[in-house]
Each structure stands twice: as C-alpha cells, then as structure tokens.
NULUMMAR-731670 format. One record per residue (C-alpha): x, y, z; residue number from 1. Coordinates in steps of 0.2 Angstrom, whole numbers. Each point is the difference from the previous one (the first is absolute). Example, Ala and Ser with C-alpha at 12.3 -4.5 7.8 and 13.67 -1.06 7.14 Angstrom:
// residues 2
      px      py      pz   resi
      62     -22      39      1
       6      17      -3      2
END
This chain:
// residues 433
      px      py      pz   resi
      26      67      83      1
     -14      -5     -12      2
     -14      14      -1      3
     -17      -8      -5      4
     -15       8       0      5
     -17      -7      -2      6
     -11       0     -16      7
     -15       6      -7      8
      -1     -10     -15      9
     -11       1     -16     10
     -11     -17      -1     11
     -13      -7     -12     12
     -18       7       5     13
      -8     -14      10     14
     -16       6      -5     15
       3      -4     -19     16
      -1     -19       8     17
      14      -5     -12     18
      10     -16       4     19
      17       3       9     20
       5     -15      -8     21
       0       5     -16     22
       6      17       1     23
      18      -6       6     24
      16      -1     -10     25
      18      -9       6     26
      13      14      -2     27
       8       8     -14     28
      16      -9      -1     29
      -8     -19       3     30
     -16       1     -11     31
       2     -10     -17     32
      -5       6     -16     33
     -15     -14       1     34
      -7       7      17     35
       2      18      -8     36
     -10      -4     -14     37
     -13      -9      10     38
       0      14      14     39
      -4      16     -14     40
     -15      -7      -6     41
      -8       5      18     42
       0      18      -2     43
       2       4      19     44
      12     -11       4     45
      16       7       9     46
      11      -6     -13     47
      -5      16     -11     48
       9      14      13     49
      14     -14       5     50
       6      -5     -17     51
     -10      11     -13     52
      -2      -2     -18     53
       2      11     -13     54
      15      11     -10     55
       2      10      15     56
      -7     -10      14     57
       3      11      15     58
     -11      13      -7     59
     -13     -10      -4     60
       1      -9      19     61
       0      19       5     62
     -16       4     -10     63
      -8     -17       6     64
       2       2      18     65
      -8      20      -3     66
     -15     -10      -7     67
      -2     -13      13     68
       0      12      15     69
     -13      13     -10     70
      -9     -17      -4     71
       0      -5      18     72
       7     -17      -5     73
      13       4      15     74
      -4      11      17     75
      13       7       9     76
      -2     -10      19     77
      -5      15      12     78
      13      -6      13     79
      17      -3       1     80
       5     -17       6     81
      12     -13       0     82
      -5     -15     -11     83
       4     -17       4     84
       4     -11     -14     85
       1     -22       5     86
       5     -12     -15     87
      -4     -16       5     88
       9     -15     -11     89
       7     -15      -2     90
      16      -7      -8     91
       3     -14     -14     92
      -1     -16       8     93
      -5       5      20     94
     -18       0       5     95
       8      15      14     96
     -12      14      -1     97
      11      18       3     98
      -4      16       2     99
      10      14      -4    100
      -8      15      11    101
       5      19      -3    102
      -5      18      -3    103
      -2      12     -13    104
       4      19       4    105
       9      14      -7    106
      19       1       3    107
      12      14      -5    108
      11      -3     -15    109
      18       1       7    110
      15      -1     -11    111
      10     -14       2    112
      15       7       8    113
     -11       6      14    114
       0     -19       5    115
     -17       0       7    116
      -8      -9     -13    117
      11     -12      -7    118
       3     -10     -16    119
       6     -18      -5    120
      -2       1     -20    121
       5      13     -14    122
     -14       6     -11    123
      -1       2     -18    124
      -1      17      -8    125
     -14      -1     -12    126
     -11      -9      12    127
       4      14      13    128
      -6      13     -13    129
     -14      -9      -5    130
      -7       2      18    131
       8      18       1    132
     -13       6     -14    133
     -13      -9       5    134
       3       7      18    135
       2      16      -9    136
     -19      -1     -10    137
     -11      -8      13    138
       9       7      16    139
      -7     -17       6    140
       8     -15       9    141
      -8     -16      -9    142
       5     -13      10    143
      12       0      17    144
      17      -6       0    145
       5     -12      14    146
      13       5      14    147
       5     -10      14    148
       1       7      17    149
       9     -10      15    150
     -11      -1      17    151
       6     -17      11    152
     -14       7      14    153
     -14      -1     -13    154
      -7      16       4    155
     -13       3     -13    156
      -5     -17      -4    157
     -14       0      15    158
      -7      16      -8    159
       1      -8     -18    160
      -9     -16       6    161
     -14      11       7    162
      -4       8     -16    163
      -1     -13     -10    164
     -15      -7       8    165
     -10      14     -10    166
       6       0     -18    167
      -3      10     -13    168
       4     -10     -13    169
       5     -21      -2    170
       5      -8     -16    171
       7     -12      -8    172
      15       4     -13    173
       8      -6     -15    174
      13      -8      12    175
     -12     -10       7    176
       3      10      17    177
     -15       8       9    178
       3      19       3    179
      -7       8      15    180
      -2      20       4    181
      -5      10      15    182
       2      16       7    183
       5       7      16    184
      -6      20       4    185
       3       1      19    186
       9      15      -1    187
      10      -7      16    188
       5     -17      -8    189
       4       9     -17    190
      14      11      13    191
       6     -16       5    192
       4      -7     -15    193
       9      16      -5    194
      11      -2      15    195
       2     -15      -2    196
       8       2     -15    197
      10      16       3    198
      12     -13       8    199
       5      -9     -13    200
       8      -3     -18    201
     -12      -8     -13    202
       8     -11     -13    203
      -7       1     -18    204
      -7     -17      -4    205
     -11       1     -16    206
      -2      16     -11    207
      18       6      -3    208
      -5       8     -15    209
     -16       8       6    210
      10       8      14    211
      12       6     -10    212
     -11       9     -11    213
      -9       8      18    214
      17       4       3    215
       5       9     -15    216
     -16      11      -1    217
       2       6      19    218
      18       5      -7    219
      -9       7     -14    220
     -12      11       9    221
      11       5      13    222
      11       8     -12    223
     -15       8     -10    224
      -7       6      20    225
      17       5       7    226
      -4      15       7    227
     -16      -7      10    228
       4     -16       1    229
      -2      -8      17    230
       3     -18       0    231
     -21      -4       3    232
      -7       4     -17    233
      -9     -14      -6    234
      12      -5     -15    235
      11      -4      15    236
      -9     -18       3    237
      -1     -16      -5    238
     -13     -13       0    239
       6     -17      11    240
      -5     -16       6    241
      11      -4      15    242
       3     -17       9    243
      11      -6      15    244
      16      -9      -5    245
      -4     -10      16    246
     -16      -9      -5    247
       1     -20      -5    248
      -8       5     -16    249
       9      12      -9    250
       7     -12     -15    251
      13       2     -16    252
       1     -11     -12    253
      11      -4     -14    254
       4       7     -16    255
       8     -13     -13    256
      10       8     -14    257
      -3      -6     -17    258
       9       3     -16    259
      -5      -3     -17    260
      17       0      -9    261
      19      -8       4    262
      12       3     -12    263
      12     -14       4    264
      -4     -19      -1    265
      -9      -8      17    266
      18     -10       4    267
      10      16      -3    268
     -14       8      13    269
       2     -13      13    270
      19      -1      -2    271
       2      19       3    272
     -14      -2      15    273
      13     -14       7    274
      12      14       4    275
     -13       8      14    276
     -12     -12       5    277
      -1     -19       3    278
      -9      -7     -14    279
     -13     -14       5    280
     -11     -10     -14    281
     -20      -3       6    282
     -10     -12      -8    283
     -17      10       4    284
      -2      20      -6    285
     -16       1      12    286
      10      -2      16    287
      15      12      -3    288
     -11      13      13    289
       1     -14      13    290
      20      -6      -1    291
       5      19       3    292
     -11       6      13    293
       9       7      15    294
      17      -2      -9    295
      10      15      -2    296
       6       4     -18    297
      -8     -14      -7    298
      -9      -1     -13    299
     -13     -10     -13    300
       6       0     -18    301
     -12      -6     -16    302
      10      -1     -15    303
      -6      -6     -18    304
     -12     -11      11    305
      14      -6      12    306
       1       3      17    307
      15       5      14    308
       1       4      16    309
      13      16       1    310
      11       4      17    311
      10      12       2    312
      20      -4       4    313
       2       9      18    314
      17       5      -5    315
      -4      10     -15    316
     -12      12       9    317
      13      13       2    318
       3       1     -20    319
     -14      10       3    320
       5      20      -7    321
     -15      10      -1    322
       2      14      13    323
     -13      -9      13    324
      -4      -1      19    325
       4     -17       3    326
     -18      -2       5    327
      -5       1     -17    328
      15      -9      -7    329
      -3     -14      10    330
     -19      -3      -7    331
      -4     -13     -11    332
      -7      10     -16    333
      18      11       1    334
       9     -16      -2    335
     -11      -5     -14    336
       1      16      -9    337
      18       2       3    338
       7     -16      -4    339
     -14      -5     -12    340
      -6      16     -10    341
      18       9       1    342
      14     -12       3    343
      -7     -15     -12    344
     -12       9     -13    345
       8      17       1    346
     -13      11       3    347
       5      14      13    348
     -10       5      13    349
      -6      15      -7    350
      -5      -7     -15    351
      -9     -15       8    352
     -14      14       5    353
      -6       2     -15    354
       7     -15     -10    355
     -18      -7     -11    356
       4     -20       1    357
       0       0      17    358
     -17       0       9    359
      -8      -3      16    360
     -13     -14       4    361
      -6      -2      16    362
      -8     -16      -5    363
       9     -15       3    364
      -8     -13     -12    365
      -1      15     -12    366
      18       1      -2    367
       2     -19      -3    368
     -13       1     -15    369
      10      15      -5    370
      14     -12      -5    371
     -11     -13      -5    372
      -8       9     -12    373
      14       9      -9    374
      -3      16       5    375
      16       2      11    376
      15      -9       1    377
       1      -2      20    378
      -6       5      16    379
       9       4      17    380
     -13      -5      15    381
       7      10      16    382
      -5       1      17    383
     -11      12       9    384
       8      14       9    385
      -3       1      17    386
      -9      17      10    387
      18       0      10    388
       9       0     -14    389
      -9      12      -6    390
       2      12      15    391
      19      -4       0    392
       0       8     -17    393
     -10      15       2    394
      10       6      15    395
      15      -4      -9    396
      -4      14     -11    397
       3     -11     -17    398
     -14      -7     -11    399
      -3     -19      -5    400
       0      -6     -18    401
     -14       4     -11    402
     -16     -10       4    403
       5      -9      16    404
     -14       1       9    405
     -19      -4      -4    406
     -10       4      17    407
     -13     -10      -1    408
     -16       4      -2    409
      -1      17      -8    410
     -14      11       4    411
     -11       6     -12    412
      -7      16      -7    413
     -17       7      -1    414
      -4      -2      20    415
       6      19       3    416
       7      14     -10    417
      11      13       8    418
       0      18      -4    419
      14      13       0    420
     -11      15      -7    421
       2      13      16    422
     -18       2       0    423
      -3     -19       4    424
      14      -3      11    425
       2      13      13    426
     -17      -1       5    427
       7     -19       7    428
      12       6       8    429
      -5      15       9    430
     -16     -10       7    431
       8     -13       9    432
      19       7       5    433
END
C-alpha cells in the first residue's frame, strides 16, 4: 500500500559546532508570534526556512537556503537512511514518562481517492496555498508531517531501539519534551522498513496542510511533465514521521472551544441548551475537565464566570442532519458543533470553519482565564478523541470537525530538511533500493 523511501537529508554542519537546541523551532501552525520574534533573532534558526519573513517570504527562504548550502551551514548527509525519532514527555498531573517512538522517511504523496493515505480533518485553503508556494520555491520539506501505521506485531521497534542508542542529537524543546534523533543506514534493515509499510495504509495524524501542499505540488508537476512523468520523480514524495498506532505512548489531547461573543443573554442561551442537554451547575470551573472525563457527549461550559456540566440527551442524537457516517455523528465534537453552534447559535457547518469569534485553545486553564479576563464570553471544555475513533473516521472516508485532534507532543523543525530537487533526491533512492 504505502510506498516509503529512505532520505538523504540536509542537516546543520556538525563542524560549525552549533548548538542544535538553539536551531530548532516549533511547527509553522503552532509557533506563537512571541516565539517567532525570539527565534528570528538567531540568523541560523530553522524558523527562517519554515516560517520565513518578508514581503515575499517563499522567495526569501529559497535564497537563504541556497546561501546556507553554499556557505556549508547545511550539508547533505552522504548516505541515505531511515531517521529514528523518539520523544520523551510527561503529561500534566502525572509523573509517568512516555516515549513516542517513530521514524522519518519519504512517502509518496498519494491522492486521498487512492485510499492509501487517509485523513481525518479538512484543510483551510489559505494555509495550503502558503505551503505550496514555499515548497515550489525551496523544493524543501522543512519539517515532517505525522503519519500513523498499524503494526500489532511491533516488527520495526527492535531496530528503532537499537539505533536510538547512538543519537545524532538529543535536546529539550519548547514543550519540555526530550527529542532524540538517530539514523539507520543498514541496507537490509531499510528494506525491512520499506516492505513492512508496503502492506499498510497510513493515517495522517498531523500536518494536513503541509501534506495537501505536497499533493497539490505533485499534481501540478505531473501535469507539467505529463509526457515523461513516471511517478518516481522527486516531486512525488513527501517527508513524514511515522508512528505505530498500537503503541501505548501515542497521546491525543483535547482542543477546547472559546467564543468571544454571544448574541443573546446568558439566560436565553442556557434555556436553549436545555432543549438538547442536561445542564448541571458546578461550583468550581477548574473541575470542569474532570467531571466530563470518560463520559460520551459531555462538555464543560464556563459562561460569564459561571460553570456548568452539559450532557447530551441521548434521544436527540438522531436529530443530527449533517450527511455524515454514523461513526462521525457519534463524536463528541460533532455533537457540540451541530447542537451548540448550528442549532442554538445559528452558525452553519461551513461558516464554523472560518468563524472568527470562535477560537481553539488547548490549555484548559487558559480557557477559564480568557473568560475571567473578559476576553471571551464562554468556553466549552471537551474530552480527548481516542485513537480508535480516529481510525474509525479515517476508514469511513469521512472527516472530523475542524481542530478535533491534537497529537502530543508536536514534532519539531530543524533536526533535518528533506530536498525534492531531482539531483539531491535520486541518489538517495538509487543507492539503497
């Protein structure tokens, strides 16, 4: 099913004795404005390639990349390999240390209709266009997207564990996560990785916009090169970090909803909620995430300083009229977006995708703080989505409501960069396979 290849990435020149921790950066869609300004001060930080500045940022990144290559700030690794990437982390309120194991490689940019790579979220056109332009100008993947494969036999993990004993990098990132990178060069082991993924579909966990950008670029280049297109050209491939869905350390955190404005009095809103939900007042807003844990169709509501637990009345679930598979209709976030945002607030499903007063906040206490500070009228606290729910939605061919999943931790940019320039790409594939 999925065709993967080793990579021969560009990495910061070890001979320059740079501090790799000062060169990494958050992904383009999670880096805050404050983080950007701090990182921009380091002229060699990877942020200049992943989130470039200027009136023509993509052109600026392309010129800078060429300069870094010429000045040997970046060097291309001499051998192709599978790059092992482990992330050690803890979750709030827990002393347990998790380790998410995975590896970075090239994967063919499959069209969604091919049912090899499956998505669970929709994309925003503006963000996709931004990624396409950057890819066109630089022909570089500055960070891997995150994909999931399913292997209950854990065929590849012993090889990952062996490789990670000899790390290339070991840092602590902005999340407080310990990131470790290593590489596998053994040709027979790489073939095992390639062959293992050939029998599997891949679910796209994170990076829908970057993947959609690669897919659009592949289509455009295939049309341009129609007479000679073989499917093996560099532009057909995309950089991806792959992890096993069967591992215990694959974590998905909830993303809460915060609404800046409400065009009705609190009493009217609560009355309308009562049509669909059992509304129970609560005394402590900081317990809202706990009182809904593990309960289907349950939400915390913090409204103008008052706390409530919401629980959908099961008999109203069939009222969901959106044309969706049952697997998607039964999701907490479908329930929330249909009954609260469409039925009660009158915001259509399509309008919700770009509705400016609606923001998505992953930090629970930040939701409460925004309402207390008067920066928001209400916060809706949600449960996390499970990996089994993600699988069911992907296999159904449908997509979840926007911002449904937050796979934690996020991968970081700066450890390696993957070129899709033909003369920098072919040698990696030909040398190994």
